[in-house]
C-alpha positions as CSV (number, residue, x, y, z in Angstrom):
1,M,20.8,7.3,29.2
2,R,21.0,3.5,29.1
3,S,18.5,3.2,31.9
4,M,16.1,5.3,29.9
5,F,16.4,3.0,26.9
6,L,15.9,0.0,29.1
7,S,12.8,1.6,30.6
8,V,11.4,2.2,27.1
9,W,12.1,-1.4,26.1
10,D,10.5,-2.7,29.3
11,D,7.4,-0.6,28.7
12,F,7.2,-1.7,25.0
13,S,7.8,-5.4,26.0
14,A,5.1,-5.2,28.6
15,W,2.7,-3.6,26.1
16,V,3.3,-6.4,23.5
17,S,3.3,-9.3,26.0
18,V,0.7,-8.2,28.5
19,G,-1.4,-5.6,26.7
20,W,-2.0,-7.6,23.5
21,S,-4.1,-10.8,23.6
22,D,-2.8,-13.9,21.9
23,V,-5.3,-13.4,19.0
24,T,-4.1,-9.8,18.4
25,Y,-0.5,-10.9,18.4
26,I,-1.2,-13.7,15.9
27,I,-3.2,-11.4,13.6
28,V,-0.5,-8.7,13.7
29,M,2.3,-11.2,13.0
30,C,0.4,-13.0,10.2
31,G,-0.5,-9.6,8.6
32,L,3.1,-8.5,8.7
33,G,4.3,-11.9,7.4
34,I,1.9,-11.8,4.5
35,L,2.9,-8.2,3.6
36,A,6.6,-9.2,3.7
37,M,6.0,-12.2,1.5
38,M,4.0,-10.2,-1.0
39,G,6.8,-7.6,-1.0
40,I,9.6,-10.0,-1.6
41,L,7.6,-11.8,-4.4
42,A,6.8,-8.5,-6.0
43,F,10.5,-7.5,-5.8
44,F,11.7,-10.7,-7.5
45,K,8.9,-11.0,-10.0
46,G,9.2,-7.5,-11.3
47,D,7.0,-5.7,-13.8
48,K,5.7,-7.9,-16.6
49,Y,4.5,-5.2,-18.9
50,H,7.6,-2.9,-19.1
51,K,10.4,-5.2,-20.0
52,D,12.6,-2.3,-21.2
53,K,12.6,-0.6,-17.8
54,K,14.3,-1.8,-14.7
55,P,12.1,-4.7,-13.3
56,F,13.1,-4.4,-9.6
57,K,11.2,-2.1,-7.5
58,W,13.4,-1.1,-4.5
59,A,10.5,0.3,-2.5
60,T,8.9,-3.1,-2.2
61,L,12.2,-4.5,-0.9
62,V,12.5,-1.8,1.7
63,G,8.9,-2.3,2.7
64,C,9.6,-6.1,3.0
65,L,12.7,-5.5,5.2
66,I,10.7,-3.1,7.4
67,C,8.0,-5.8,7.9
68,V,10.6,-8.4,8.7
69,G,12.2,-6.1,11.2
70,L,8.9,-5.4,12.9
71,I,8.3,-9.1,13.1
72,A,11.6,-9.6,14.8
73,L,11.0,-6.6,17.1
74,F,7.6,-7.9,18.2
75,S,8.9,-11.4,18.6
76,A,11.8,-10.2,20.8
77,A,9.4,-8.0,22.8
78,R,7.0,-10.9,23.3
79,F,9.4,-13.7,24.3
80,T,12.1,-11.9,26.2
């Protein structure tokens, strides 16, 4: 079972490091970084127009955490 997971990781790492060009990697990382920053800013800023409702949108925080997780995953795959 462990060798199967290592095989999947090796295939994924080779796909990110060899299959993607440097430009593609930079575009994907910048796009995910921008989406993560927009999500965290939207989470802390909240809704201006509905002050009586709960201003935090938890979906934006979850989306931000997913983007940050993907950034970490792609970075680990590229540089290990």
